[in-house]
C-alpha positions in Angstrom: 133.1 87.8 78.3 129.7 88.9 78.9 128.3 88.4 75.2 126.0 92.0 76.3 128.7 94.2 76.9 130.7 92.6 73.4 128.1 93.3 71.4 127.7 96.6 72.2 131.5 97.5 71.8 131.7 95.5 68.8 128.6 98.1 67.4 130.3 100.9 68.8 133.6 99.8 67.4 131.8 99.6 63.4 132.2 103.5 63.6 135.9 103.0 63.3 134.8 100.7 60.4 133.0 103.8 58.4 136.1 105.8 59.6 138.6 103.8 57.7 136.2 102.9 54.5 135.7 107.0 54.2 139.2 107.7 54.6 140.6 105.6 51.9 137.3 105.1 49.0 138.5 108.7 47.4 141.9 106.8 46.3 139.9 104.9 43.4 138.0 108.0 42.7 140.2 110.8 42.8 142.2 110.4 39.5 138.8 110.3 38.0 136.9 113.1 39.3 140.4 115.5 38.4 139.8 114.5 34.7 136.4 114.9 35.2 136.2 118.3 36.2 139.5 119.7 35.1 140.8 120.6 38.4 144.0 122.4 39.1 146.6 120.9 41.5 145.1 123.1 44.1 141.4 122.1 44.0 142.3 118.8 43.5 144.3 118.8 46.6 141.5 120.8 48.5 139.2 118.2 47.3 140.9 115.2 48.4 141.9 117.0 51.8 138.4 118.3 52.5 137.8 115.2 54.5 140.8 115.5 56.9 139.9 118.8 57.7 136.6 117.8 58.8 137.7 115.5 61.1 139.8 118.4 62.6 136.1 120.4 62.9 134.7 117.4 64.2 136.9 116.0 66.6 136.8 119.8 68.1 133.4 119.7 68.4 133.0 116.0 69.3 132.9 116.4 73.1 129.4 118.6 73.5 127.1 116.2 71.7 128.6 113.3 73.3 128.1 115.1 76.6 124.5 117.4 75.9 122.8 114.2 73.6 124.4 111.0 75.1 127.2 108.8 73.7 124.5 106.2 72.0 122.3 109.4 70.1 125.9 110.7 69.1 126.7 107.1 67.6 123.3 107.0 65.6 123.8 111.0 64.6 127.6 109.6 63.7 125.9 106.9 61.2 123.3 109.3 59.7 126.2 111.9 58.8 128.2 108.9 56.8 124.9 108.2 55.1 124.2 111.8 54.0 127.9 112.3 53.0 128.6 109.4 51.1 125.2 109.7 49.2 126.0 113.3 48.9 129.5 112.6 47.2 128.1 109.7 45.2 125.4 112.7 42.6 128.1 115.3 43.2 127.6 117.1 40.1 130.7 119.9 40.5 133.5 120.1 43.0 132.1 122.3 45.6 129.4 120.1 46.0 132.0 117.2 46.5 134.3 119.3 48.5 131.0 119.9 51.0 129.8 116.3 51.6 134.0 114.6 51.6 134.3 117.6 55.0 130.8 116.1 56.5 132.0 112.7 56.2 135.3 114.2 57.8 133.1 116.2 60.8 131.4 112.1 60.8 134.9 111.0 61.5 136.2 113.2 63.8 133.3 112.6 66.2 133.8 108.9 65.7 136.4 109.7 67.3 135.3 111.0 70.7 132.4 108.6 71.4 133.0 105.5 70.0 136.5 104.7 72.2 134.7 106.8 75.2 131.3 104.7 74.7 133.3 101.2 74.9 135.5 102.0 77.9 132.5 103.2 79.8 130.7 100.0 79.1 133.6 97.7 79.6 135.2 95.7 82.4 138.3 96.7 83.7 139.9 92.9 82.8 139.2 93.5 79.0 138.8 96.9 78.4 141.8 97.3 76.4 140.6 94.9 73.5 137.2 95.9 73.6 138.1 99.8 73.2 140.9 98.4 70.9 138.5 96.8 68.4 137.6 100.8 67.0 141.2 100.6 65.5 140.9 97.1 64.5 137.7 98.6 62.3 139.9 101.0 61.2 142.3 99.3 59.5 139.9 96.5 58.4 137.7 99.3 56.6 140.6 100.6 54.9 141.2 97.1 53.3 137.9 96.9 52.5 137.4 99.9 51.1 140.5 99.4 48.6 138.9 95.5 47.4 135.5 97.8 47.1 137.4 100.1 44.9 139.1 97.1 42.5 136.0 95.2 42.2 133.8 98.9 41.5 136.3 99.7 39.1 134.9 98.1 35.9 131.8 99.5 35.9 132.3 102.1 33.9 132.8 106.0 33.8 130.5 106.4 37.0 132.4 103.8 38.8 133.8 106.8 40.9 130.2 107.4 41.7 129.5 103.5 43.2 132.9 103.6 45.0 131.8 106.7 46.9 128.2 105.6 47.3 128.7 101.7 48.5 129.3 103.2 51.8 125.8 103.8 52.4 125.2 100.3 53.3 127.2 100.2 56.3 126.2 103.7 57.5 122.3 101.9 57.4 123.7 99.0 59.2 125.5 101.1 61.7 122.5 103.5 62.1 119.9 100.6 62.9 122.7 98.2 64.9 123.0 101.4 67.1 119.1 101.9 67.6 119.9 98.1 69.7 123.0 99.0 72.1 122.0 100.7 75.7 123.2 104.1 77.0 126.7 104.5 79.2 125.4 104.4 82.5 128.3 106.9 83.8 126.6 109.3 81.4 123.1 108.3 82.8 124.4 109.4 86.6 127.4 111.8 85.7 125.3 114.2 82.9 121.5 113.2 83.1 121.4 112.4 86.7 119.5 109.5 85.9 120.1 106.7 88.4 117.4 103.9 87.7 118.2 103.9 84.1 122.0 103.7 84.7 121.4 100.6 87.5 118.7 99.0 84.5 122.2 99.9 82.3 124.6 98.3 84.6 122.2 94.9 85.5 122.4 94.2 81.7 126.2 94.6 81.5 126.2 92.9 84.6 124.1 90.2 84.7 126.0 88.2 87.3 125.8 91.2 89.6 123.3 91.0 92.4 121.3 94.4 93.0 123.4 95.2 95.8 126.4 95.1 94.0 125.0 97.4 90.8 123.7 99.7 93.3 127.1 99.9 94.7 128.4 100.7 91.9 126.1 103.1 91.4 126.9 105.0 94.3 130.9 105.0 92.8 130.3 106.6 89.9 128.1 109.0 91.4 130.5 109.5 93.8 133.6 109.9 91.6 131.1 111.9 89.2 130.6 114.7 91.7 134.2 114.8 93.0 136.3 118.3 92.9 137.9 117.2 89.9 135.0 116.7 88.5 132.9 119.3 89.4 135.7 121.6 88.3 136.0 123.1 84.7 138.1 121.2 82.1 140.9 123.2 82.1 142.3 123.2 85.4 145.8 122.4 87.2 143.9 119.5 88.6 143.6 117.8 85.3 147.1 118.9 84.1 148.6 115.0 84.0 145.8 113.7 82.1 145.3 116.4 79.5 149.5 116.7 79.2 149.0 112.7 78.3 146.1 113.0 75.9 148.1 115.6 74.2 151.5 114.3 73.8 150.4 110.8 73.0 148.1 112.4 69.8 151.4 114.0 69.0 154.1 111.3 69.3 150.9 109.6 67.1 151.5 111.7 64.5 155.1 112.6 64.6 156.1 109.2 64.2 155.3 110.2 60.4 152.7 107.1 60.4 149.7 109.3 57.9 152.7 110.8 55.7 153.9 107.0 55.2 150.3 106.4 54.5 149.3 108.8 52.2 152.6 109.2 50.1 153.7 105.3 50.0 154.0 105.5 46.4 156.0 108.8 46.5 158.3 107.0 49.0 158.9 104.1 47.1 159.1 105.7 43.4 162.2 107.1 45.6 163.8 103.9 45.8 162.9 102.9 42.0 159.9 100.6 42.9 157.6 103.2 41.0 156.2 100.2 39.6 154.9 98.4 42.3 153.8 101.2 44.5 150.2 100.6 44.0 150.3 96.8 45.1 152.7 97.8 48.1 150.4 100.5 49.4 147.1 98.8 49.3 147.8 95.3 50.3 150.6 95.2 51.6 150.8 97.6 54.0 146.8 96.8 54.7 147.7 93.2 55.1 150.5 93.9 57.7 148.7 97.0 59.3 146.0 94.2 59.9 147.6 91.2 61.1 150.1 93.4 63.5 146.5 95.1 64.9 145.2 91.8 66.2 148.5 91.3 67.5 148.5 94.4 69.4 144.7 93.7 70.3 146.0 90.2 71.8 148.6 92.0 74.1 146.8 95.3 75.3 145.5 93.5 78.1 148.7 91.3 78.8 151.1 93.3 78.5 149.3 96.5 79.2 149.1 100.3 77.9 152.9 101.0 78.6 155.0 97.9 77.3 153.3 98.2 73.9 154.1 101.9 73.7 157.3 100.6 74.9 158.0 98.1 71.8 156.3 100.2 69.5 158.7 102.8 70.4 161.6 100.2 69.7 160.4 99.2 65.9 159.8 102.8 65.2 163.2 103.9 65.9 165.1 100.2 64.4 162.9 100.9 61.2 163.2 104.3 60.8 166.6 104.1 61.4 167.2 102.1 58.9 165.4 103.5 56.1 167.4 106.8 56.6 170.2 105.0 56.5 169.3 103.5 53.8 168.3 107.1 51.5 171.9 108.1 52.7 173.6 105.0 51.8 171.7 104.1 48.5 170.7 100.7 50.3 167.4 101.0 48.4 166.1 97.5 48.5 165.4 97.4 52.4 163.1 100.1 52.0 160.2 98.5 51.8 160.7 95.5 54.2 161.6 98.5 56.7 158.3 100.3 55.9 156.3 97.2 56.7 158.1 96.9 60.0 157.5 100.6 60.8 153.4 100.0 60.1 153.8 96.8 62.4 155.4 98.2 64.9 152.6 101.4 64.6 150.0 98.8 65.1 151.2 97.3 68.2 152.0 100.1 69.6 150.6 102.9 68.9 148.0 102.5 66.7 146.7 99.8 69.3 146.9 102.1 72.1 146.1 105.5 71.6 142.0 105.8 71.7 141.8 103.5 74.3 144.6 105.1 76.6 142.5 108.8 76.3 139.2 106.8 77.1 140.8 106.0 80.1 142.8 108.9 81.6 140.0 111.5 82.3 137.2 111.6 85.2 133.6 110.0 83.9 132.3 114.1 83.7 135.3 115.6 81.5 136.0 111.9 79.5 134.5 113.6 76.2 136.4 116.7 76.9 139.5 114.8 77.4 138.7 112.2 74.5 137.9 115.8 72.0 141.6 117.2 73.1 143.2 113.9 72.1 141.1 113.7 68.9 141.7 117.2 67.6 145.4 117.3 68.5 145.9 113.8 66.8 144.2 115.0 63.3 145.8 118.8 63.2 149.1 117.2 63.2 147.6 114.8 60.7 146.3 118.0 58.3 149.8 119.3 58.9 152.2 116.6 57.9 150.1 115.7 54.8 149.4 118.9 53.8 153.1 119.7 53.8 154.6 116.5 53.2 155.1 116.8 49.5 156.6 120.2 49.6 159.5 119.0 52.1 160.0 115.6 49.8 160.6 118.9 47.3 162.4 120.5 49.0 165.2 117.8 50.4 164.6 116.1 46.5 164.3 118.9 44.3 164.2 117.5 41.0 163.5 113.7 39.5 167.2 112.5 38.6 168.4 114.0 42.1 169.9 111.1 44.2 167.0 110.9 46.8 169.6 110.5 50.0 168.7 113.4 51.1 165.1 112.0 51.7 166.6 110.2 55.1 166.7 113.2 56.7 163.4 113.1 57.0 163.1 109.6 58.0 165.6 110.8 60.4 163.4 113.4 62.0 160.6 111.1 62.8 163.3 108.5 64.2 164.3 111.3 66.6 161.0 112.5 67.5 160.6 108.3 68.2 163.3 108.4 70.8 161.7 111.3 72.1 158.7 109.4 72.6 160.1 106.3 74.2 162.1 108.6 76.6 158.4 110.2 77.4 156.8 106.5 77.7 159.5 105.3 80.0 159.4 108.1 82.3 156.4 109.8 82.5 153.2 107.2 81.4 151.1 105.6 83.8 150.3 101.6 83.4 146.1 101.5 83.1 145.6 98.4 82.4 142.9 96.4 84.9 142.6 99.9 86.5 138.7 100.8 87.2 137.8 104.0 85.4 136.4 105.3 89.1 140.2 104.6 90.7 142.4 106.3 87.7 141.8 109.6 89.1 144.0 108.0 92.3 146.5 106.5 89.9 146.8 109.6 88.5 147.3 111.9 91.5 144.3 113.8 90.2 142.5 115.1 93.5 
């Protein structure tokens, strides 16, 4: 591995750490905030969900700065947004200011899911592109674990501990922003968008030090040729790009229809249905987090060995088995197996969709439309995440209307997620192409884009 490429990929992937940290850090402050400002359930829900809706907007508009100003500058701006959002949240004195700060942080998250995986894919050699781009997902999971640990350590600071919990993210935000100053711009953006061949060749020489001048020039010619072909020259919403558009939309759709966000966010509620309420917090913050981290490592180790399609297949079988057993447990009253099934579900997600989604979307679009494609996939992901998270409690209440009612009908919810994963398996086996080891400039031929 080229150390310079790995360093650049690691720095860009730290945006995923801020993503994971910012998403989860609110869990340690939400009860205090509700009591401090006397929030009604409706306003409390809006305050807690403000960041999630910010991600929807950020993912929708993320392609514009990424293409207009460049990948590197966009990554710098993401760090600045995280910094402002964390400090603003920590010093907020009323709920609406707090909601605005959280919404700003959400915008940073949404843009990060566009710019960071895309940048890593564009600087990485094909043979290790999956592992390097997959570090974004690893950092998300790592950020979640660090946020739980940080909340635990800062909880003893008294009445204002919640402000420290939210404000401490300023530290990694500053580190990330300063680190981004040391990475080069993507050579594919320099050629395809800015038309600066000389700067692109300097970057190519930097990230491919063993390549001769002739090889660097040939690679620049290849990037330029692909950036000017018919598939790249036309608009994004065209029949030429129907295959990558469909693939990006469906992988994001199935990612959320697995129930991953609903299960992560509402794990305590699910465990309460099984009579394990007293253990819910530990199971969510430690057991689920550690399982996610371990199997994300496994997914990153396998992604360039087995390939994207194979990991999605393995993950689909894991989803079907774990969700199916959860549904059976709720229908039959065998609740003791539910925690193990949830952990198996998290493992299946980490190895499959979790490891693959951001890598796969960043690979399948032509150079000039990669940012728009990444934005489409990210936007689809966050819209369904927001919808499922918003409606999941109501759906559970619909199927389990009273506290003393048997939780058996909740099996229908897991049964639905299991059915969607069966559909994903069919889609993966019949229509998803393998992108492992394929150079980005040759991906169009692989997908039949002309």
